[in-house]
C-alpha positions as CSV (number, residue, x, y, z in Angstrom):
1,M,140.3,36.7,-233.7
2,T,143.0,38.7,-232.0
3,N,142.0,42.4,-231.6
4,R,144.8,44.5,-233.1
5,I,145.0,48.1,-234.0
6,Q,144.2,48.3,-237.7
7,L,146.3,50.4,-240.0
8,S,144.5,52.0,-242.8
9,K,145.7,51.1,-246.3
10,E,144.6,54.5,-247.7
11,K,147.4,56.8,-248.8
12,D,147.6,60.2,-247.3
13,E,149.0,63.1,-249.4
14,D,149.7,65.3,-246.3
15,N,152.8,65.3,-244.3
16,T,151.9,64.2,-240.8
17,R,153.5,65.5,-237.6
18,A,155.3,62.2,-237.2
19,V,156.9,62.4,-240.6
20,S,157.8,66.0,-240.0
21,K,159.4,65.0,-236.7
22,I,161.5,62.3,-238.4
23,S,162.6,64.9,-240.9
24,V,163.9,67.0,-238.0
25,F,166.0,64.1,-236.9
26,D,167.2,63.6,-240.5
27,T,166.2,59.9,-240.4
28,A,166.1,58.2,-243.7
29,L,162.7,56.5,-244.4
30,K,164.1,54.2,-247.1
31,V,164.6,51.0,-245.2
32,E,166.0,47.9,-246.7
33,Q,163.4,45.1,-246.3
34,R,164.9,42.3,-244.3
35,E,163.7,38.8,-243.8
36,N,162.9,37.9,-240.2
37,V,165.9,36.1,-239.1
38,H,164.5,35.3,-235.6
39,T,164.9,31.6,-234.7
40,G,162.7,32.1,-231.6
41,R,160.2,34.6,-230.4
42,R,159.1,37.8,-232.1
43,K,160.5,41.1,-230.8
44,L,158.1,43.6,-229.2
45,H,159.6,47.1,-229.8
46,I,158.6,50.0,-227.7
47,F,159.6,53.7,-228.3
48,N,160.0,55.2,-224.8
49,P,162.3,58.2,-225.3
50,D,161.5,59.2,-221.7
51,T,163.8,56.4,-220.4
52,D,166.6,58.7,-219.1
53,Y,164.1,60.8,-217.2
54,A,162.5,57.6,-215.8
55,L,165.9,56.3,-214.7
56,A,166.5,59.6,-212.9
57,S,163.1,59.2,-211.0
58,A,163.9,55.6,-210.0
59,R,160.1,55.1,-209.7
60,R,157.9,52.3,-210.9
61,Y,155.2,54.8,-212.0
62,Y,156.5,57.9,-213.7
63,T,155.0,60.7,-215.8
64,P,157.5,62.3,-218.1
65,P,157.5,66.0,-219.1
66,A,155.0,67.1,-221.7
67,H,157.5,67.7,-224.5
68,V,158.8,64.1,-224.1
69,V,155.2,62.7,-224.1
70,K,154.6,64.6,-227.3
71,L,157.7,63.1,-229.0
72,R,156.8,59.6,-227.7
73,K,153.3,60.0,-229.3
74,E,154.5,61.4,-232.6
75,L,157.3,58.8,-233.1
76,A,155.6,55.8,-231.5
77,L,156.1,53.7,-234.7
78,L,159.7,54.7,-235.1
79,P,160.9,51.1,-234.4
80,A,159.4,50.1,-237.7
81,L,162.7,51.4,-239.2
82,W,164.8,48.6,-237.7
83,A,162.2,46.0,-236.8
84,S,162.2,42.7,-238.7
85,N,159.3,41.5,-240.7
86,E,156.4,40.3,-238.6
87,D,157.7,41.8,-235.4
88,A,155.4,43.9,-233.2
89,I,155.3,47.5,-231.8
90,L,153.6,48.4,-228.5
91,L,152.1,51.8,-228.2
92,I,152.3,53.4,-224.8
93,D,149.9,56.1,-225.8
94,D,146.6,56.1,-227.8
95,F,146.7,55.4,-231.5
96,T,146.1,58.6,-233.5
97,D,145.1,59.6,-237.0
98,E,148.5,61.1,-237.5
99,L,150.1,57.8,-236.8
100,E,147.7,55.9,-239.0
101,N,148.5,58.1,-242.0
102,S,152.3,58.4,-241.4
103,E,155.1,57.0,-243.5
104,L,156.0,54.8,-240.5
105,A,152.6,53.2,-240.7
106,K,153.2,52.3,-244.3
107,I,156.5,50.6,-243.3
108,C,154.6,48.7,-240.7
109,K,152.2,47.4,-243.4
110,E,155.0,46.6,-245.8
111,K,156.9,44.6,-243.1
112,E,153.7,43.0,-241.7
113,I,154.5,44.5,-238.3
114,T,151.7,44.2,-235.7
115,V,150.8,47.4,-233.9
116,L,149.5,46.7,-230.4
117,D,148.4,48.7,-227.3
118,R,148.1,47.7,-223.7
119,K,144.6,46.4,-224.3
120,T,145.6,44.0,-227.2
121,L,149.1,43.0,-226.1
122,K,148.1,40.2,-223.7
123,S,145.7,38.6,-226.1
124,E,148.2,38.8,-229.0
125,S,150.8,37.1,-226.8
126,E,148.4,34.3,-225.8
127,S,147.5,33.8,-229.5
128,T,150.9,33.9,-231.1
129,G,153.4,33.3,-228.3
130,S,155.4,35.4,-226.0
131,F,157.7,38.2,-227.1
132,D,161.3,39.3,-226.6
133,Y,160.9,42.9,-225.2
134,C,162.9,45.5,-226.9
135,P,162.3,49.0,-225.6
136,W,164.2,52.1,-226.6
137,G,165.7,51.8,-223.1
138,W,165.0,50.0,-219.9
139,N,163.9,51.6,-216.6
140,L,161.6,50.7,-213.7
141,S,158.6,52.5,-215.3
142,I,158.6,50.5,-218.6
143,R,159.2,47.3,-216.6
144,Q,156.2,48.0,-214.4
145,F,154.1,49.0,-217.5
146,L,154.7,45.5,-218.9
147,F,154.3,43.8,-215.6
148,D,150.9,45.4,-215.1
149,I,149.7,44.1,-218.5
150,F,150.8,40.5,-217.9
151,G,150.7,40.2,-214.2
152,N,154.1,38.5,-214.1
153,D,157.7,39.3,-214.8
154,N,158.5,36.6,-217.3
155,G,161.1,37.9,-219.8
156,L,161.5,41.1,-217.9
157,P,164.8,42.3,-216.4
158,T,165.0,42.2,-212.6
159,E,164.7,45.4,-210.6
160,E,168.3,44.8,-209.4
161,S,169.6,44.8,-213.0
162,I,167.8,48.0,-213.7
163,S,169.3,49.5,-210.6
164,R,172.7,48.6,-212.0
165,L,171.8,50.1,-215.3
166,R,170.7,53.3,-213.6
167,E,174.1,53.6,-211.9
168,L,175.9,53.0,-215.2
169,S,173.7,55.6,-216.9
170,H,174.8,58.2,-214.5
171,R,177.0,60.8,-216.1
172,R,179.8,60.0,-213.6
173,T,180.4,56.9,-215.7
174,T,182.1,59.2,-218.3
175,I,184.7,60.0,-215.6
176,D,185.5,56.3,-215.0
177,F,185.5,55.7,-218.8
178,F,188.0,58.6,-219.3
179,M,190.4,57.0,-216.7
180,Q,190.4,53.7,-218.7
181,L,191.6,55.4,-221.9
182,P,195.3,55.6,-223.0
183,C,197.1,58.8,-222.0
184,N,197.8,59.8,-225.6
185,L,194.0,59.9,-226.3
186,V,193.2,62.2,-223.4
187,K,196.3,64.4,-223.4
188,G,195.4,68.1,-223.2
189,L,191.8,67.3,-222.2
190,E,190.3,68.1,-218.8
191,L,188.7,65.3,-216.9
192,P,184.9,65.9,-216.1
193,Q,184.2,66.4,-212.4
194,E,181.2,65.4,-210.3
195,I,180.2,68.2,-207.9
196,F,177.9,67.8,-204.9
197,S,178.0,71.4,-203.6
198,V,176.4,74.5,-205.1
199,D,179.2,76.7,-203.7
200,E,181.9,74.5,-205.2
201,A,180.2,74.6,-208.6
202,M,179.9,78.4,-208.4
203,E,183.6,78.7,-207.6
204,H,184.4,76.9,-210.8
205,Y,182.0,79.1,-212.7
206,E,183.7,82.3,-211.4
207,K,187.1,81.0,-212.5
208,N,186.0,79.8,-215.9
209,K,182.6,80.6,-217.3
210,E,183.0,78.5,-220.4
211,L,181.6,75.3,-218.7
212,Y,178.9,72.7,-219.1
213,F,177.0,71.7,-216.0
214,K,175.0,68.5,-216.6
215,A,172.3,66.7,-214.7
216,P,173.3,63.1,-213.9
217,W,170.5,61.7,-216.0
218,S,169.0,63.5,-219.0
219,S,169.0,63.1,-222.8
220,S,169.2,64.9,-226.1
221,G,170.9,68.0,-224.6
222,R,168.1,68.5,-222.0
223,G,169.5,68.8,-218.5
224,I,172.6,70.6,-219.8
225,L,173.5,74.2,-218.9
226,F,176.1,76.1,-220.9
227,S,177.3,78.8,-218.5
228,G,179.4,80.8,-221.0
229,D,176.9,83.6,-221.6
230,L,174.9,83.4,-218.4
231,E,175.1,85.4,-215.3
232,A,175.5,83.8,-211.9
233,R,171.9,84.6,-210.9
234,H,170.8,82.2,-213.7
235,V,173.4,79.5,-213.2
236,K,173.2,79.1,-209.4
237,P,169.4,78.3,-209.2
238,W,169.7,75.7,-212.0
239,I,172.6,74.0,-210.3
240,R,170.8,74.1,-206.9
241,G,167.7,72.5,-208.5
242,I,169.7,69.6,-210.1
243,I,171.7,68.9,-207.0
244,K,168.5,68.8,-204.9
245,R,166.7,66.5,-207.4
246,Q,169.5,64.2,-208.5
247,G,172.2,64.6,-205.9
248,S,175.0,66.2,-207.9
249,V,176.0,67.8,-211.2
250,V,178.8,66.8,-213.6
251,M,181.0,69.7,-214.8
252,E,182.9,69.7,-218.1
253,K,185.0,72.2,-220.0
254,A,183.2,73.7,-223.0
255,Y,185.4,73.1,-226.0
256,N,185.0,74.9,-229.2
257,R,183.6,72.0,-231.2
258,A,184.1,71.5,-235.0
259,L,182.2,68.2,-235.1
260,D,179.9,66.0,-233.0
261,F,179.9,62.2,-233.7
262,A,179.3,58.9,-232.0
263,T,180.4,55.3,-232.0
264,E,177.5,52.9,-231.8
265,W,177.8,49.5,-230.0
266,Q,175.9,46.4,-228.9
267,C,176.7,44.6,-225.7
268,R,175.7,41.0,-225.7
269,D,176.6,38.0,-223.6
270,G,179.4,39.9,-222.0
271,E,180.9,40.9,-225.3
272,T,181.1,44.3,-227.0
273,H,180.3,44.6,-230.8
274,F,181.1,47.8,-232.8
275,L,178.2,48.7,-235.1
276,G,179.5,51.9,-236.8
277,Y,179.6,55.7,-236.7
278,S,177.0,58.4,-236.6
279,V,177.5,62.2,-237.1
280,F,175.1,64.6,-235.7
281,N,174.5,68.3,-235.1
282,T,174.1,70.1,-231.7
283,S,173.7,73.7,-230.6
284,R,176.3,75.5,-228.6
285,R,174.2,74.7,-225.6
286,G,174.5,71.0,-226.3
287,K,171.0,70.4,-227.5
288,Y,170.6,67.6,-230.1
289,H,169.4,68.9,-233.5
290,G,169.7,65.8,-235.8
291,N,171.8,63.2,-237.5
292,I,173.5,63.4,-240.9
293,S,172.3,60.7,-243.3
294,A,175.2,59.1,-245.2
295,T,177.0,55.8,-245.7
296,Q,179.4,54.6,-243.2
297,E,182.3,55.3,-245.5
298,E,181.1,58.9,-246.0
299,L,180.6,59.4,-242.2
300,E,184.1,58.0,-241.5
301,Q,185.6,60.4,-244.0
302,I,183.8,63.4,-242.4
303,I,185.3,62.4,-239.0
304,V,188.8,61.7,-240.4
305,K,189.0,65.1,-242.2
306,S,188.0,66.9,-239.0
307,S,190.4,65.3,-236.6
308,K,194.1,64.6,-236.1
309,S,193.5,61.4,-234.1
310,D,193.7,57.8,-235.2
311,L,190.1,56.7,-235.4
312,S,190.8,53.0,-235.2
313,Q,192.8,53.5,-232.0
314,I,189.9,55.4,-230.4
315,V,187.4,52.7,-231.3
316,S,189.8,50.0,-230.0
317,A,190.4,51.9,-226.7
318,Q,186.7,52.5,-226.3
319,K,186.0,48.8,-226.7
320,E,188.5,47.9,-224.0
321,A,186.9,50.4,-221.6
322,I,183.4,49.1,-222.4
323,D,184.5,45.6,-221.8
324,K,185.9,46.5,-218.5
325,I,183.2,48.8,-216.9
326,I,180.0,48.3,-218.9
327,S,179.5,45.0,-220.7
328,P,180.0,42.8,-217.6
329,A,176.8,44.4,-216.1
330,Y,174.8,45.4,-219.2
331,E,173.3,43.9,-222.3
332,G,171.8,46.1,-225.1
333,P,172.5,49.0,-227.4
334,L,175.1,51.6,-226.4
335,G,176.1,54.9,-228.0
336,I,179.2,57.0,-227.1
337,D,179.2,60.7,-228.1
338,L,182.5,62.2,-229.0
339,L,183.5,65.7,-230.3
340,V,186.3,67.2,-232.4
341,T,187.6,70.6,-231.3
342,N,188.5,73.4,-233.7
343,E,192.1,72.3,-233.3
344,G,191.3,68.7,-234.5
345,V,191.6,67.1,-231.0
346,V,189.1,64.4,-230.3
347,N,187.3,64.2,-226.9
348,P,186.7,60.4,-226.9
349,C,183.9,60.3,-224.4
350,V,181.4,63.2,-224.0
351,E,178.3,61.1,-223.3
352,I,177.5,57.4,-222.8
353,N,174.0,56.3,-223.7
354,L,172.9,52.9,-222.5
355,R,169.9,52.7,-224.8
356,H,169.1,53.1,-228.4
357,T,170.1,56.3,-230.1
358,M,169.0,58.1,-233.2
359,G,172.4,57.6,-234.8
360,M,172.0,53.8,-234.3
361,I,168.8,53.5,-236.4
362,G,170.5,53.0,-239.8
363,L,172.9,50.4,-238.3
364,L,170.4,48.0,-236.8
């Protein structure tokens, strides 16, 4: 019999850390039960929120920061929310009591999702057939993790394709994206700039302190410096460190934001498919705080009421830009962050995430 991680059927009255974390992200736990519509192999879902950091490292073996490992452990079963019946979830870290007694574990049982670790994955695959791999995001580290388990690269993306993904995931892609958009959508907005010199970055800072400096690769507002209330002695070392580690920084004007939202997409077979909208909260420093749980109609109304722009035109223009610079070289989930200023102007491309996003969960 295949050795799987057993999920206890006993109910737990306490809120686990995993459930608490999901509450922070405002993720609804009421998931519509769907029949498994797969015509082929089962999907193997992997929650690896360190993917942007791993892309930055460009290493096959990578250890993420402690706070990212903590999140990865607590939400390891998060894919249960969008996985189909009888799919599987692979744990990167050890199975814990908190996971076993979490709401996500209950969803796994209800949907008959198999929970595996690196010790049980190979035997499960040999017993029931190979999987389609579905990580939160691809990078060399997660590819190597799976390669080391199976000893081959069957079903894995090539290192060359991950290298292309890494380049597309660089924040400079937002600059190329901006340049593909119609003039009327970017009128009055300042184009982001990639800066390779600490001195040049500080010159911009001295002229206009209301700026965001961003690391080329990071996520959830990490790797972003809002310089508006900081002295040069704090800004300069940060910029120097990012340029030393990642080669450059991307600089953007800090708009007074009234709303943060995103368009969610799926790239498949060279085509781009619009999934829907998400609305989320961030701090002034750009750190992600959580998504608003609502229907698509409600989210669209929130966006329309905050902005002066034609939302359908923005989505259409984004699709054309994705078709031109992203979908020819990438397959998978894609989220584009936007913002609405206090004046109702929409910045149509703040961030591009070539991976799953928290806002995408209710749309999959």
